[in-house]
Short mmCIF file of the C-alpha atoms (twelve columns), coordinates in Angstrom:
data_MODEL
# 
_entry.id   MODEL 
# 
loop_
_atom_site.group_PDB 
_atom_site.id 
_atom_site.type_symbol 
_atom_site.label_atom_id 
_atom_site.label_alt_id 
_atom_site.label_comp_id 
_atom_site.label_asym_id 
_atom_site.label_seq_id 
_atom_site.Cartn_x 
_atom_site.Cartn_y 
_atom_site.Cartn_z 
_atom_site.pdbx_PDB_model_num 
ATOM 1   C CA . MET A 1   -0.305  -0.039  -0.179  1 
ATOM 2   C CA . LYS A 2   0.786   3.569   -0.547  1 
ATOM 3   C CA . LEU A 3   1.917   3.631   3.215   1 
ATOM 4   C CA . ASN A 4   3.635   0.687   4.208   1 
ATOM 5   C CA . GLY A 5   6.785   1.719   6.112   1 
ATOM 6   C CA . ILE A 6   5.788   4.754   7.494   1 
ATOM 7   C CA . ARG A 7   5.232   5.279   11.924  1 
ATOM 8   C CA . VAL A 8   2.998   7.687   12.963  1 
ATOM 9   C CA . LEU A 9   2.438   8.794   16.614  1 
ATOM 10  C CA . ASP A 10  -0.528  10.013  16.728  1 
ATOM 11  C CA . LEU A 11  -1.287  11.474  20.197  1 
ATOM 12  C CA . SER A 12  -4.774  12.918  19.375  1 
ATOM 13  C CA . ARG A 13  -8.363  12.808  20.427  1 
ATOM 14  C CA . PHE A 14  -11.912 13.392  19.469  1 
ATOM 15  C CA . LEU A 15  -12.241 13.792  15.393  1 
ATOM 16  C CA . PRO A 16  -9.464  15.967  13.417  1 
ATOM 17  C CA . GLY A 17  -6.235  14.008  14.457  1 
ATOM 18  C CA . PRO A 18  -7.876  10.569  14.840  1 
ATOM 19  C CA . HIS A 19  -9.316  10.867  11.295  1 
ATOM 20  C CA . LEU A 20  -6.372  11.481  10.246  1 
ATOM 21  C CA . ALA A 21  -4.193  9.243   11.359  1 
ATOM 22  C CA . MET A 22  -7.140  6.651   10.638  1 
ATOM 23  C CA . MET A 23  -6.742  7.587   6.598   1 
ATOM 24  C CA . MET A 24  -2.675  6.918   6.901   1 
ATOM 25  C CA . SER A 25  -3.469  3.268   8.925   1 
ATOM 26  C CA . ASP A 26  -6.099  2.027   5.553   1 
ATOM 27  C CA . HIS A 27  -3.224  2.917   3.238   1 
ATOM 28  C CA . GLY A 28  -0.710  0.778   5.912   1 
ATOM 29  C CA . ALA A 29  0.810   3.220   7.620   1 
ATOM 30  C CA . ASP A 30  1.941   1.245   10.836  1 
ATOM 31  C CA . VAL A 31  -0.260  3.508   13.943  1 
ATOM 32  C CA . ILE A 32  0.521   3.957   17.365  1 
ATOM 33  C CA . LYS A 33  -2.140  5.586   19.024  1 
ATOM 34  C CA . VAL A 34  -0.511  7.248   22.177  1 
ATOM 35  C CA . GLU A 35  -3.162  7.368   25.451  1 
ATOM 36  C CA . ASP A 36  -3.328  7.901   28.645  1 
ATOM 37  C CA . ILE A 37  -3.415  5.125   31.234  1 
ATOM 38  C CA . ILE A 38  -6.530  5.645   32.307  1 
ATOM 39  C CA . TYR A 39  -8.994  6.890   29.906  1 
ATOM 40  C CA . GLY A 40  -7.530  6.797   27.011  1 
ATOM 41  C CA . ASP A 41  -9.308  8.510   23.847  1 
ATOM 42  C CA . PRO A 42  -12.917 9.855   25.029  1 
ATOM 43  C CA . THR A 43  -15.031 8.607   22.138  1 
ATOM 44  C CA . ARG A 44  -13.975 4.982   23.668  1 
ATOM 45  C CA . ASN A 45  -16.368 5.934   26.342  1 
ATOM 46  C CA . ILE A 46  -19.245 7.535   23.523  1 
ATOM 47  C CA . GLY A 47  -22.157 5.646   22.347  1 
ATOM 48  C CA . PRO A 48  -23.607 3.799   20.614  1 
ATOM 49  C CA . LYS A 49  -21.696 1.157   20.275  1 
ATOM 50  C CA . GLU A 50  -22.029 -1.483  18.197  1 
ATOM 51  C CA . GLY A 51  -20.437 -5.642  19.565  1 
ATOM 52  C CA . GLY A 52  -19.302 -3.643  22.713  1 
ATOM 53  C CA . VAL A 53  -17.180 -1.082  21.094  1 
ATOM 54  C CA . SER A 54  -17.729 2.617   20.001  1 
ATOM 55  C CA . VAL A 55  -19.055 2.879   16.613  1 
ATOM 56  C CA . TYR A 56  -17.334 6.680   16.970  1 
ATOM 57  C CA . PHE A 57  -14.181 5.300   18.393  1 
ATOM 58  C CA . ARG A 58  -14.163 2.181   15.322  1 
ATOM 59  C CA . ASN A 59  -14.591 4.539   12.642  1 
ATOM 60  C CA . THR A 60  -11.768 7.188   13.364  1 
ATOM 61  C CA . ASN A 61  -9.116  4.456   15.180  1 
ATOM 62  C CA . ARG A 62  -9.555  1.198   13.207  1 
ATOM 63  C CA . GLY A 63  -5.808  -0.946  12.400  1 
ATOM 64  C CA . LYS A 64  -3.919  1.567   15.204  1 
ATOM 65  C CA . ARG A 65  -2.006  0.167   17.983  1 
ATOM 66  C CA . SER A 66  -2.841  1.870   21.450  1 
ATOM 67  C CA . LEU A 67  -0.250  2.901   23.887  1 
ATOM 68  C CA . ALA A 68  -1.505  3.720   26.863  1 
ATOM 69  C CA . ILE A 69  1.363   5.640   28.500  1 
ATOM 70  C CA . ASN A 70  1.944   8.234   31.295  1 
ATOM 71  C CA . LEU A 71  3.511   10.824  30.000  1 
ATOM 72  C CA . LYS A 72  3.313   13.266  32.986  1 
ATOM 73  C CA . ASN A 73  5.921   10.823  34.208  1 
ATOM 74  C CA . GLU A 74  10.009  11.517  33.904  1 
ATOM 75  C CA . GLU A 75  10.010  7.432   32.215  1 
ATOM 76  C CA . GLY A 76  6.899   7.606   30.244  1 
ATOM 77  C CA . ARG A 77  8.399   10.834  28.576  1 
ATOM 78  C CA . ARG A 78  11.957  9.120   28.122  1 
ATOM 79  C CA . ILE A 79  10.087  6.244   26.710  1 
ATOM 80  C CA . PHE A 80  8.224   8.197   24.245  1 
ATOM 81  C CA . ILE A 81  11.158  9.676   22.992  1 
ATOM 82  C CA . GLU A 82  12.693  6.415   21.771  1 
ATOM 83  C CA . LEU A 83  9.800   5.914   19.679  1 
ATOM 84  C CA . ALA A 84  9.954   9.163   18.528  1 
ATOM 85  C CA . LYS A 85  13.331  7.983   17.278  1 
ATOM 86  C CA . THR A 86  11.485  5.012   14.959  1 
ATOM 87  C CA . ALA A 87  8.663   6.996   14.059  1 
ATOM 88  C CA . ASP A 88  8.157   9.411   11.151  1 
ATOM 89  C CA . VAL A 89  5.318   11.283  12.019  1 
ATOM 90  C CA . ILE A 90  4.299   12.822  15.824  1 
ATOM 91  C CA . LEU A 91  0.631   13.875  15.298  1 
ATOM 92  C CA . GLU A 92  -0.878  16.101  18.021  1 
ATOM 93  C CA . THR A 93  -3.908  18.501  19.063  1 
ATOM 94  C CA . PHE A 94  -2.763  19.725  22.243  1 
ATOM 95  C CA . ARG A 95  -3.672  22.754  23.252  1 
ATOM 96  C CA . PRO A 96  -0.721  25.204  22.499  1 
ATOM 97  C CA . GLY A 97  2.075   24.345  24.420  1 
ATOM 98  C CA . VAL A 98  0.958   21.737  26.294  1 
ATOM 99  C CA . VAL A 99  3.106   18.866  24.090  1 
ATOM 100 C CA . ASP A 100 6.117   21.364  25.496  1 
ATOM 101 C CA . ARG A 101 5.176   21.714  28.654  1 
ATOM 102 C CA . LEU A 102 5.246   17.025  28.582  1 
ATOM 103 C CA . GLY A 103 9.069   17.505  27.350  1 
ATOM 104 C CA . ILE A 104 7.387   16.397  23.913  1 
ATOM 105 C CA . GLY A 105 7.236   19.460  21.660  1 
ATOM 106 C CA . TYR A 106 8.987   19.597  18.186  1 
ATOM 107 C CA . SER A 107 12.480  21.644  19.684  1 
ATOM 108 C CA . THR A 108 12.652  18.515  21.600  1 
ATOM 109 C CA . ILE A 109 12.079  15.765  19.013  1 
ATOM 110 C CA . ARG A 110 13.812  16.921  16.298  1 
ATOM 111 C CA . THR A 111 16.907  17.204  18.227  1 
ATOM 112 C CA . VAL A 112 17.011  13.834  18.790  1 
ATOM 113 C CA . ALA A 113 14.474  12.886  15.398  1 
ATOM 114 C CA . PRO A 114 15.359  14.776  12.716  1 
ATOM 115 C CA . GLN A 115 13.328  12.548  10.403  1 
ATOM 116 C CA . VAL A 116 10.104  13.448  11.865  1 
ATOM 117 C CA . VAL A 117 7.612   15.335  10.891  1 
ATOM 118 C CA . TYR A 118 5.441   17.019  13.587  1 
ATOM 119 C CA . CYS A 119 1.532   18.242  13.232  1 
ATOM 120 C CA . SER A 120 -0.263  20.378  15.783  1 
ATOM 121 C CA . ILE A 121 -3.804  20.701  15.087  1 
ATOM 122 C CA . SER A 122 -5.642  22.479  16.863  1 
ATOM 123 C CA . ALA A 123 -8.154  25.075  17.075  1 
ATOM 124 C CA . PHE A 124 -6.550  28.669  15.957  1 
ATOM 125 C CA . GLY A 125 -2.718  27.757  15.250  1 
ATOM 126 C CA . GLN A 126 0.179   28.266  17.633  1 
ATOM 127 C CA . SER A 127 0.166   32.051  16.783  1 
ATOM 128 C CA . GLY A 128 -1.996  34.798  17.114  1 
ATOM 129 C CA . SER A 129 -4.471  36.459  19.469  1 
ATOM 130 C CA . TYR A 130 -6.853  33.173  19.812  1 
ATOM 131 C CA . LYS A 131 -3.993  31.141  20.015  1 
ATOM 132 C CA . ASP A 132 -4.918  29.811  23.457  1 
ATOM 133 C CA . SER A 133 -8.806  30.010  23.248  1 
ATOM 134 C CA . PRO A 134 -10.750 26.631  23.745  1 
ATOM 135 C CA . ALA A 135 -12.140 25.492  21.427  1 
ATOM 136 C CA . HIS A 136 -14.169 22.842  19.287  1 
ATOM 137 C CA . ASP A 137 -15.510 22.749  15.887  1 
ATOM 138 C CA . LEU A 138 -18.612 24.430  16.420  1 
ATOM 139 C CA . SER A 139 -16.610 27.661  17.859  1 
ATOM 140 C CA . VAL A 140 -14.460 27.488  14.773  1 
ATOM 141 C CA . ASN A 141 -16.697 27.909  12.683  1 
ATOM 142 C CA . ALA A 142 -18.809 30.664  15.141  1 
ATOM 143 C CA . LEU A 143 -15.680 32.978  14.640  1 
ATOM 144 C CA . SER A 144 -14.781 32.535  10.941  1 
ATOM 145 C CA . GLY A 145 -18.164 33.251  9.391   1 
ATOM 146 C CA . VAL A 146 -19.599 30.125  8.286   1 
ATOM 147 C CA . LEU A 147 -21.679 28.803  10.776  1 
ATOM 148 C CA . SER A 148 -23.628 32.740  9.993   1 
ATOM 149 C CA . MET A 149 -24.562 31.537  6.447   1 
ATOM 150 C CA . SER A 150 -26.079 28.580  7.991   1 
ATOM 151 C CA . LYS A 151 -29.712 29.682  9.285   1 
ATOM 152 C CA . ASN A 152 -32.968 27.617  10.106  1 
ATOM 153 C CA . GLU A 153 -36.108 29.239  8.803   1 
ATOM 154 C CA . ASP A 154 -36.757 31.678  11.600  1 
ATOM 155 C CA . GLY A 155 -33.106 33.082  10.229  1 
ATOM 156 C CA . GLU A 156 -31.490 31.568  13.257  1 
ATOM 157 C CA . PRO A 157 -27.302 30.465  12.866  1 
ATOM 158 C CA . SER A 158 -28.004 26.451  13.441  1 
ATOM 159 C CA . ILE A 159 -25.955 23.812  13.720  1 
ATOM 160 C CA . PRO A 160 -23.743 21.950  11.110  1 
ATOM 161 C CA . CYS A 161 -24.723 18.010  11.227  1 
ATOM 162 C CA . LEU A 162 -20.854 17.951  10.082  1 
ATOM 163 C CA . PRO A 163 -18.335 19.235  11.679  1 
ATOM 164 C CA . PRO A 164 -16.671 21.750  9.099   1 
ATOM 165 C CA . SER A 165 -13.817 23.187  11.003  1 
ATOM 166 C CA . ASP A 166 -12.827 19.366  11.851  1 
ATOM 167 C CA . LEU A 167 -12.782 17.349  9.049   1 
ATOM 168 C CA . ALA A 168 -10.767 20.752  7.317   1 
ATOM 169 C CA . GLY A 169 -8.367  20.329  9.517   1 
ATOM 170 C CA . SER A 170 -8.062  16.666  9.356   1 
ATOM 171 C CA . LEU A 171 -7.728  17.387  5.375   1 
ATOM 172 C CA . MET A 172 -5.282  20.097  5.530   1 
ATOM 173 C CA . ALA A 173 -3.475  18.813  7.539   1 
ATOM 174 C CA . LEU A 174 -3.291  15.949  6.267   1 
ATOM 175 C CA . SER A 175 -2.039  17.414  2.442   1 
ATOM 176 C CA . GLY A 176 0.315   18.642  4.807   1 
ATOM 177 C CA . ILE A 177 1.755   16.392  6.345   1 
ATOM 178 C CA . LEU A 178 2.044   14.356  3.160   1 
ATOM 179 C CA . MET A 179 3.537   17.511  1.275   1 
ATOM 180 C CA . ALA A 180 6.399   16.963  4.038   1 
ATOM 181 C CA . LEU A 181 7.102   13.292  3.547   1 
ATOM 182 C CA . PHE A 182 7.658   14.116  -0.182  1 
ATOM 183 C CA . ARG A 183 10.285  17.002  0.362   1 
ATOM 184 C CA . ARG A 184 11.938  14.717  3.620   1 
ATOM 185 C CA . GLN A 185 12.782  12.108  0.157   1 
ATOM 186 C CA . GLU A 186 14.994  14.791  -1.243  1 
ATOM 187 C CA . THR A 187 16.358  16.687  2.032   1 
ATOM 188 C CA . GLY A 188 16.182  13.471  4.506   1 
ATOM 189 C CA . LYS A 189 14.634  16.576  6.959   1 
ATOM 190 C CA . GLY A 190 11.391  16.316  8.753   1 
ATOM 191 C CA . ASP A 191 9.359   20.215  9.575   1 
ATOM 192 C CA . TYR A 192 6.921   21.184  11.531  1 
ATOM 193 C CA . LEU A 193 3.557   21.861  10.337  1 
ATOM 194 C CA . ASP A 194 1.097   24.354  13.000  1 
ATOM 195 C CA . MET A 195 -2.121  23.185  11.545  1 
ATOM 196 C CA . SER A 196 -5.383  25.671  12.303  1 
ATOM 197 C CA . MET A 197 -8.632  24.805  12.211  1 
ATOM 198 C CA . TYR A 198 -9.559  28.229  11.736  1 
ATOM 199 C CA . ASP A 199 -7.072  28.720  9.128   1 
ATOM 200 C CA . ALA A 200 -8.250  25.726  7.308   1 
ATOM 201 C CA . VAL A 201 -12.189 25.504  7.460   1 
ATOM 202 C CA . PHE A 202 -11.211 29.468  6.755   1 
ATOM 203 C CA . SER A 203 -9.683  28.880  3.717   1 
ATOM 204 C CA . TRP A 204 -12.843 27.331  2.099   1 
ATOM 205 C CA . THR A 205 -14.913 30.345  1.647   1 
ATOM 206 C CA . PRO A 206 -13.952 31.357  -1.736  1 
ATOM 207 C CA . HIS A 207 -17.474 30.719  -3.064  1 
ATOM 208 C CA . ILE A 208 -19.303 32.989  -0.372  1 
ATOM 209 C CA . ILE A 209 -16.512 35.605  0.683   1 
ATOM 210 C CA . GLY A 210 -17.286 37.664  -2.292  1 
ATOM 211 C CA . LYS A 211 -18.982 40.863  -1.493  1 
ATOM 212 C CA . VAL A 212 -16.601 41.006  1.797   1 
ATOM 213 C CA . PHE A 213 -13.930 41.716  -0.652  1 
ATOM 214 C CA . SER A 214 -15.706 43.175  -3.429  1 
ATOM 215 C CA . GLU A 215 -17.857 45.444  -1.699  1 
ATOM 216 C CA . ASP A 216 -16.296 45.285  2.166   1 
ATOM 217 C CA . LYS A 217 -20.414 43.655  2.906   1 
ATOM 218 C CA . ALA A 218 -21.218 40.396  4.996   1 
ATOM 219 C CA . PRO A 219 -22.728 38.211  2.782   1 
ATOM 220 C CA . ASP A 220 -26.693 37.706  2.460   1 
ATOM 221 C CA . PRO A 221 -27.643 33.805  2.550   1 
ATOM 222 C CA . SER A 222 -30.965 34.289  0.888   1 
ATOM 223 C CA . THR A 223 -29.188 35.907  -2.373  1 
ATOM 224 C CA . GLU A 224 -26.344 33.283  -2.610  1 
ATOM 225 C CA . ARG A 225 -26.300 30.818  -5.201  1 
ATOM 226 C CA . THR A 226 -25.804 28.110  -2.946  1 
ATOM 227 C CA . GLN A 227 -27.008 29.447  0.096   1 
ATOM 228 C CA . GLY A 228 -30.638 29.887  -1.273  1 
ATOM 229 C CA . GLY A 229 -30.987 32.960  -3.142  1 
ATOM 230 C CA . SER A 230 -31.263 30.261  -6.531  1 
ATOM 231 C CA . ALA A 231 -34.370 28.320  -7.139  1 
ATOM 232 C CA . PHE A 232 -32.600 24.959  -8.347  1 
ATOM 233 C CA . TYR A 233 -30.292 24.728  -6.313  1 
ATOM 234 C CA . GLY A 234 -32.889 24.643  -2.176  1 
ATOM 235 C CA . VAL A 235 -34.814 22.180  -0.975  1 
ATOM 236 C CA . TYR A 236 -38.523 21.987  -1.052  1 
ATOM 237 C CA . GLN A 237 -41.228 19.911  1.391   1 
ATOM 238 C CA . THR A 238 -43.011 17.315  -1.110  1 
ATOM 239 C CA . ALA A 239 -46.925 16.212  -0.116  1 
ATOM 240 C CA . ASP A 240 -46.048 13.680  2.754   1 
ATOM 241 C CA . LYS A 241 -43.461 16.007  4.191   1 
ATOM 242 C CA . LYS A 242 -40.695 14.168  3.195   1 
ATOM 243 C CA . TRP A 243 -37.779 16.750  1.430   1 
ATOM 244 C CA . ILE A 244 -36.614 16.527  -2.089  1 
ATOM 245 C CA . THR A 245 -33.614 18.835  -3.258  1 
ATOM 246 C CA . LEU A 246 -32.463 20.422  -6.389  1 
ATOM 247 C CA . GLY A 247 -28.878 20.899  -6.802  1 
ATOM 248 C CA . GLY A 248 -27.696 22.115  -10.045 1 
ATOM 249 C CA . SER A 249 -29.093 25.714  -10.758 1 
ATOM 250 C CA . GLU A 250 -26.864 25.781  -14.668 1 
ATOM 251 C CA . ILE A 251 -29.351 26.581  -17.328 1 
ATOM 252 C CA . LYS A 252 -29.767 23.594  -18.760 1 
ATOM 253 C CA . PHE A 253 -31.028 22.030  -15.805 1 
ATOM 254 C CA . VAL A 254 -33.660 24.795  -15.562 1 
ATOM 255 C CA . GLU A 255 -35.052 24.362  -19.110 1 
ATOM 256 C CA . ASN A 256 -35.247 20.204  -18.505 1 
ATOM 257 C CA . PHE A 257 -37.017 20.424  -16.063 1 
ATOM 258 C CA . LEU A 258 -39.390 23.348  -16.930 1 
ATOM 259 C CA . ILE A 259 -39.707 21.942  -19.709 1 
ATOM 260 C CA . ALA A 260 -41.131 18.688  -18.953 1 
ATOM 261 C CA . MET A 261 -43.712 21.243  -16.553 1 
ATOM 262 C CA . ASP A 262 -44.780 22.696  -19.903 1 
ATOM 263 C CA . ARG A 263 -43.843 26.081  -17.541 1 
ATOM 264 C CA . GLN A 264 -41.119 27.868  -20.321 1 
ATOM 265 C CA . ASP A 265 -42.660 31.238  -19.411 1 
ATOM 266 C CA . LEU A 266 -40.798 30.766  -16.154 1 
ATOM 267 C CA . ILE A 267 -37.371 30.208  -17.738 1 
ATOM 268 C CA . SER A 268 -36.355 33.353  -17.916 1 
ATOM 269 C CA . CYS A 269 -36.979 34.161  -14.377 1 
ATOM 270 C CA . GLY A 270 -34.639 30.809  -13.760 1 
ATOM 271 C CA . LYS A 271 -31.808 32.659  -15.685 1 
ATOM 272 C CA . LEU A 272 -32.519 35.824  -13.464 1 
ATOM 273 C CA . PRO A 273 -28.814 36.740  -10.645 1 
ATOM 274 C CA . PRO A 274 -30.104 34.473  -7.589  1 
ATOM 275 C CA . GLY A 275 -32.361 36.075  -4.881  1 
ATOM 276 C CA . CYS A 276 -35.524 38.132  -4.854  1 
ATOM 277 C CA . GLN A 277 -35.328 37.873  -8.847  1 
ATOM 278 C CA . GLN A 278 -35.870 34.928  -9.056  1 
ATOM 279 C CA . LYS A 279 -38.568 34.100  -5.990  1 
ATOM 280 C CA . PRO A 280 -41.488 33.771  -8.434  1 
ATOM 281 C CA . LEU A 281 -39.540 30.900  -9.472  1 
ATOM 282 C CA . LYS A 282 -39.321 29.531  -6.038  1 
ATOM 283 C CA . LYS A 283 -43.186 30.453  -5.718  1 
ATOM 284 C CA . TYR A 284 -43.934 27.995  -7.986  1 
ATOM 285 C CA . LEU A 285 -41.031 25.399  -7.250  1 
ATOM 286 C CA . LYS A 286 -42.887 25.582  -3.522  1 
ATOM 287 C CA . GLU A 287 -46.790 24.699  -4.254  1 
ATOM 288 C CA . THR A 288 -45.414 21.895  -7.879  1 
ATOM 289 C CA . PHE A 289 -43.496 19.984  -5.100  1 
ATOM 290 C CA . MET A 290 -46.245 19.927  -2.388  1 
ATOM 291 C CA . THR A 291 -48.476 18.025  -5.178  1 
ATOM 292 C CA . LYS A 292 -46.650 14.991  -5.571  1 
ATOM 293 C CA . THR A 293 -45.393 12.565  -2.319  1 
ATOM 294 C CA . GLN A 294 -41.533 11.936  -2.318  1 
ATOM 295 C CA . LYS A 295 -41.101 8.366   -4.142  1 
ATOM 296 C CA . GLU A 296 -43.466 10.014  -6.593  1 
ATOM 297 C CA . TRP A 297 -41.217 12.595  -7.350  1 
ATOM 298 C CA . ILE A 298 -37.897 10.241  -7.118  1 
ATOM 299 C CA . ASN A 299 -40.168 8.552   -9.964  1 
ATOM 300 C CA . TRP A 300 -41.338 11.583  -11.699 1 
ATOM 301 C CA . PHE A 301 -37.499 12.203  -12.044 1 
ATOM 302 C CA . GLN A 302 -35.989 9.061   -13.368 1 
ATOM 303 C CA . GLY A 303 -34.129 9.361   -16.428 1 
ATOM 304 C CA . LYS A 304 -34.803 13.188  -16.788 1 
ATOM 305 C CA . ASP A 305 -30.842 15.258  -16.541 1 
ATOM 306 C CA . ILE A 306 -32.080 17.672  -13.589 1 
ATOM 307 C CA . CYS A 307 -30.014 17.785  -10.412 1 
ATOM 308 C CA . PHE A 308 -31.924 16.308  -8.333  1 
ATOM 309 C CA . ALA A 309 -31.866 13.945  -4.817  1 
ATOM 310 C CA . PRO A 310 -34.446 13.627  -2.192  1 
ATOM 311 C CA . VAL A 311 -33.092 13.406  1.540   1 
ATOM 312 C CA . PHE A 312 -33.122 10.114  3.073   1 
ATOM 313 C CA . ASN A 313 -32.388 10.055  6.562   1 
ATOM 314 C CA . MET A 314 -29.062 7.890   7.728   1 
ATOM 315 C CA . LYS A 315 -31.142 5.115   7.780   1 
ATOM 316 C CA . GLU A 316 -32.068 5.427   4.350   1 
ATOM 317 C CA . ALA A 317 -29.250 6.236   3.090   1 
ATOM 318 C CA . MET A 318 -27.616 2.910   4.371   1 
ATOM 319 C CA . ASP A 319 -30.194 1.051   1.654   1 
ATOM 320 C CA . ILE A 320 -29.065 3.078   -1.720  1 
ATOM 321 C CA . PRO A 321 -27.289 0.508   -3.835  1 
ATOM 322 C CA . GLN A 322 -24.288 3.359   -4.242  1 
ATOM 323 C CA . LEU A 323 -22.793 2.695   -0.764  1 
ATOM 324 C CA . ASN A 324 -22.456 -0.714  -1.873  1 
ATOM 325 C CA . ASP A 325 -21.464 -0.471  -5.246  1 
ATOM 326 C CA . ARG A 326 -18.578 1.674   -3.516  1 
ATOM 327 C CA . GLU A 327 -17.970 -0.392  -1.044  1 
ATOM 328 C CA . MET A 328 -18.570 2.449   1.187   1 
ATOM 329 C CA . ILE A 329 -20.115 0.058   4.027   1 
ATOM 330 C CA . ILE A 330 -17.498 -2.517  4.861   1 
ATOM 331 C CA . GLN A 331 -18.055 -5.382  7.745   1 
ATOM 332 C CA . ASP A 332 -15.499 -6.878  10.241  1 
ATOM 333 C CA . ASN A 333 -15.877 -10.511 10.972  1 
ATOM 334 C CA . ASP A 334 -18.127 -10.175 13.899  1 
ATOM 335 C CA . GLY A 335 -20.587 -8.312  11.331  1 
ATOM 336 C CA . ASN A 336 -19.624 -5.312  13.159  1 
ATOM 337 C CA . ARG A 337 -20.345 -2.312  10.123  1 
ATOM 338 C CA . GLN A 338 -17.819 -0.124  9.032   1 
ATOM 339 C CA . LEU A 339 -17.406 3.158   7.100   1 
ATOM 340 C CA . GLY A 340 -15.627 2.564   4.241   1 
ATOM 341 C CA . VAL A 341 -12.234 4.229   2.288   1 
ATOM 342 C CA . PRO A 342 -13.021 6.775   0.160   1 
ATOM 343 C CA . ILE A 343 -9.682  7.464   -1.090  1 
ATOM 344 C CA . LYS A 344 -9.099  4.980   -3.816  1 
ATOM 345 C CA . PHE A 345 -6.545  3.778   -5.874  1 
ATOM 346 C CA . GLU A 346 -6.640  1.120   -9.078  1 
ATOM 347 C CA . ASP A 347 -3.320  0.057   -8.074  1 
ATOM 348 C CA . GLU A 348 -2.102  -0.514  -4.186  1 
ATOM 349 C CA . PRO A 349 -6.122  0.025   -2.941  1 
ATOM 350 C CA . ALA A 350 -6.403  0.211   0.823   1 
ATOM 351 C CA . SER A 351 -6.633  -2.900  2.610   1 
ATOM 352 C CA . PRO A 352 -7.803  -1.578  5.943   1 
ATOM 353 C CA . SER A 353 -7.814  -3.122  9.380   1 
ATOM 354 C CA . MET A 354 -11.113 -3.869  10.861  1 
ATOM 355 C CA . HIS A 355 -9.852  -3.876  14.490  1 
ATOM 356 C CA . ALA A 356 -9.728  -1.290  16.879  1 
ATOM 357 C CA . PRO A 357 -7.714  -1.585  19.865  1 
ATOM 358 C CA . ARG A 358 -8.407  -2.167  23.263  1 
ATOM 359 C CA . LEU A 359 -6.565  0.574   25.599  1 
ATOM 360 C CA . GLY A 360 -3.128  -0.095  25.962  1 
ATOM 361 C CA . GLU A 361 -3.707  -3.478  23.690  1 
ATOM 362 C CA . ASN A 362 -0.284  -3.360  21.712  1 
ATOM 363 C CA . THR A 363 1.710   -1.375  24.689  1 
ATOM 364 C CA . ALA A 364 4.263   -4.207  25.854  1 
ATOM 365 C CA . ASP A 365 4.751   -5.660  21.501  1 
ATOM 366 C CA . ILE A 366 5.529   -1.464  21.159  1 
ATOM 367 C CA . LEU A 367 8.361   -1.880  23.851  1 
ATOM 368 C CA . ARG A 368 9.430   -4.656  22.815  1 
ATOM 369 C CA . GLU A 369 10.058  -3.455  19.590  1 
ATOM 370 C CA . ILE A 370 12.029  -0.633  20.487  1 
ATOM 371 C CA . GLY A 371 14.772  -2.836  22.917  1 
ATOM 372 C CA . TYR A 372 13.088  -3.087  26.029  1 
ATOM 373 C CA . ASN A 373 12.949  -6.423  27.711  1 
ATOM 374 C CA . LYS A 374 9.290   -8.188  29.509  1 
ATOM 375 C CA . ASN A 375 10.750  -6.992  32.936  1 
ATOM 376 C CA . PHE A 376 11.132  -3.222  32.459  1 
ATOM 377 C CA . VAL A 377 7.826   -3.580  31.030  1 
ATOM 378 C CA . ALA A 378 6.699   -5.837  34.470  1 
ATOM 379 C CA . GLU A 379 7.797   -2.819  36.289  1 
ATOM 380 C CA . MET A 380 6.567   0.313   33.834  1 
ATOM 381 C CA . GLU A 381 3.254   -1.578  34.816  1 
ATOM 382 C CA . LYS A 382 3.914   -1.847  37.941  1 
ATOM 383 C CA . GLU A 383 5.105   1.391   38.496  1 
ATOM 384 C CA . LYS A 384 1.488   2.751   36.633  1 
ATOM 385 C CA . ILE A 385 3.831   4.130   34.086  1 
ATOM 386 C CA . ILE A 386 2.641   2.057   31.105  1 
ATOM 387 C CA . VAL A 387 -0.883  0.037   30.978  1 
ATOM 388 C CA . LEU A 388 -1.148  -3.607  29.066  1 
ATOM 389 C CA . GLY A 389 -4.954  -3.895  27.230  1 
# 
């Protein structure tokens, strides 16, 4: 696989870092999940569970090996630094300054392991006025302006289902790590990657920041092409109180729908800029979609070149053939379902391990790999510096 031979020390928790490291594991990296000795990653205890394991934890940590170690202890830190000498990547998601106080920050690691690509993912990065502020995804979305563009029918900011800042930080950090590993082939040296979730999600706004740059005004979602201003880029209720979407405002899709409905007179409205100019068309669509059930509309749209999709709940979404066609639902030997691998190579495709490690399950093996004998391992367990799962 693409990342065979790469070792990652993953000190991260919750979503951004574990998601990133699992993608590397799926493609062959040896990912060692470094956890505290008492609770481990908090997602171990977030329900629901399948097969006795948190679905959240399994789908962000499968394929990793678990090392449970007390990094606040001097001996624990010494073990970690020895392990770092064998690593290619170190990933952490603590607040700025924490790893330095623990004695395992980049300034320490680079002196003993100059080959390491060291990645820190945090809400606001390692510099700036907000760097020490506590924040998860929602706060970052709010401060970046992104949350203001997701509003409910009452015009109030609405919490998005997916955490865009978390996932933006994860994917941007993965890109940066792979860039650094590629460059290391020439220089032989690692690097430090300061990944801010705030920077990442803000960089994802080229389609909505136009008014700010050009007119020094905040964008109004009701006039934005992809935020509700376009009649053919919106969500509509059906007769059975379900929902459908029109997801393409290109004129060919507008024409195909309106000609099929014998409403050519509204085509010119669909060519107008998004916003109040398209209100007559939006009114027509709102009334029209209330005349049939969601299933009837699904049948009506079959074979027509129009960007349409029903709004499915997560259970309904699991039943459409596309997921199985693309192997995006996979099962382990015990029948536990997992999310599939989205990065699909023709040669050397991913071969994910389905196993989610118990806390400290691999501690003894990892320590033996870096030269510690069984007596030392037993002593470390007795001193509560490590946990053997």
